[in-house]
N, C-alpha and C positions, 0 to 999 in steps of 0.2 A: 123671350121677346122683349125688345127694347121699347121703354116708354116714349111716347112721341114727344114730350117735353124735352127729355134728355137727348132723343135723337137729333131734334131741331137745333139744340144748343150745340152739340158735337159736330153736325153738319156746318152751321155757321162759323164755328171756330175753325174747322178744316178748310172751309171756304176763303175765310180771311188768311189762313197760312199759306195755301197754294196760290192764291191771287196775288198775295203780296210778294211771294217768291218770284213768280212770273214776272211780275211788274219791274222789280229791280233788274232783272236779268235783260228784259225788253229795253230799258233805259240806257243800259250800258253793254250791248251785246258784244263789242270787242273785248271788254275786260272780263266778261264770263267765258268767252271763247278761249282767252288766254288762261284762265284759271283752270278750265277743263283740260287744255293741253297740258298744262304744268302736272297734272296727275300722272301723264305719261301712261295711260291705260288704253288709249285708242291710237291706231295707226294714223300717222301724220295726214295721209290723205283724207281721213274721216274727221279732221279737225272740225270742220264746218258743222258737222252733226250736232255739235254742242248747241246750235241754234234752235235745234227742235225741241230741246228740253223746256225753255219757257213756254212753248206751245202746248206741250203735253201737261205741264203744270196748270195752265190757263183751262185746258180740258178737263182736268180734274174738278177744279173749282166750279166750272159751269156744271159738269155732269153731277155733281153732289147735289145741286139744287132740285133735281128732278126726280122722283122716285123711279121712274122707269129706266133711269141711267145711272142711279146711285151705286148699284152694284159692280158696273163696269167701271165707274170712276174709282170707286174704292179699291178695285183690283189694280188699276194703272197706279193709284196712288201709293199702294203698297210696292209695287213695282219699283217705282222711282225711289222710295224712301229706302228700301234694301239695297238698290243700286249705290245710292249715295253712301250708306253705311259700309258697303262693302269697299268702294274706292277710298273712303277715309281709312279703313282698316288696312287694306292693302298698304297705303302709303305711310301709315303709321309703323307697319312692320318692316318697311324699307328704311326706317328712320328719318323720315322727311317731315320732322315735326315742325318746320317752318312754313310749310306749304299754305297757301291761302286757300281757305275752304271754298271761296267763291259763293258764300251764301250771304254776304253783307253788302254787295255792291262796291264800287270803286272807292267810295268815301270811308268804307269801314272794312279795313283789311283783318281778317281773324284766321290765325293759325289753326290747322286741324288739331283735334284732340279726341281722345278715346270718348269724352262724354258726348261728343257730336253723334258719334256711331251708336251709342246707347240710345240717345234722344230719338234717332230716327227709327230704331228698332221699336222704342214704345210708342212713337206715333204710328208706325206700320200696324202694331197690335190695336191700337185706338180705331184705326180705320177697318180692321177686320171686325171689330165688335159693331161698328156703324153699319156695316154690310148686312148684319143680321135683321130678320122681319121685325117690323115696328108692332106694337099694340095698336088696334083699330079703337080709338077713343079720339073725342073732339078734345081740342086744346080750350082750356078755361082761361079766364082774364089773368089768373095768378100764374098760369103757366107761361104767359106771353111776358109777364113781368120777370118771371124767373129767368126765362130765356134771355131777355135783353140784359138784365143784371149779370147773368152768368157770363154772356158774351163780354161784356166790359171787364168783369174781374178776370175771366180766363186770358184775355187778350194781354191784360196788363201783366198778369202772373207770368206768362209765357214770355213777354219781352223782358220783363226784370230778371227771369232765371237765365235767359240767354245772355244778358248783359252781365250778371254776376259771375257765372260760370266762365265767360269767355275771359274774366278779369281775374278771378281767384284760382282756377284750376289750371295750373301750368300745362302748356301744351305737350302732348306726348305721356301725360301722366296715366297711368293705368288705374283705372277704377276699382278693380277687383284683383285678388292675388297678389303675388309678388313680382 
């Protein structure tokens, strides 16, 4: 069973992740639709379906906040993250290493890379853990401080790793094997 302080911390971090992802796509829908079309995975007549993705991400963020919908939100989030990992993997296999991932908005073009697929798999595993039952215990004041500090540190660490990996790890680099 998941400790409620850890569960709340993970929930808030995933809410920030999915809400932020949805927000940047909603702000520049044409850019995001072009990025999805560039993956060449959907038939051209379904290109508009890309605009459903930010709505799904927003639903995940909202659903995670409520215990009654958390399991469904985790499942949908896992499906999205695995889909993103698959799309990146397919295009890396095709040798399309300069393709914009579509995850940074119009002002931040980032080429796809293997670490992005791995990141999405790790995040999907984290959501699977979050879907587990939580211990029934009240949150103490120390828990609230831990969750607040953990959110700040977690968000900064995630942003720092994203920035570092996008600049240091060359696109198309394999993370394991030869």
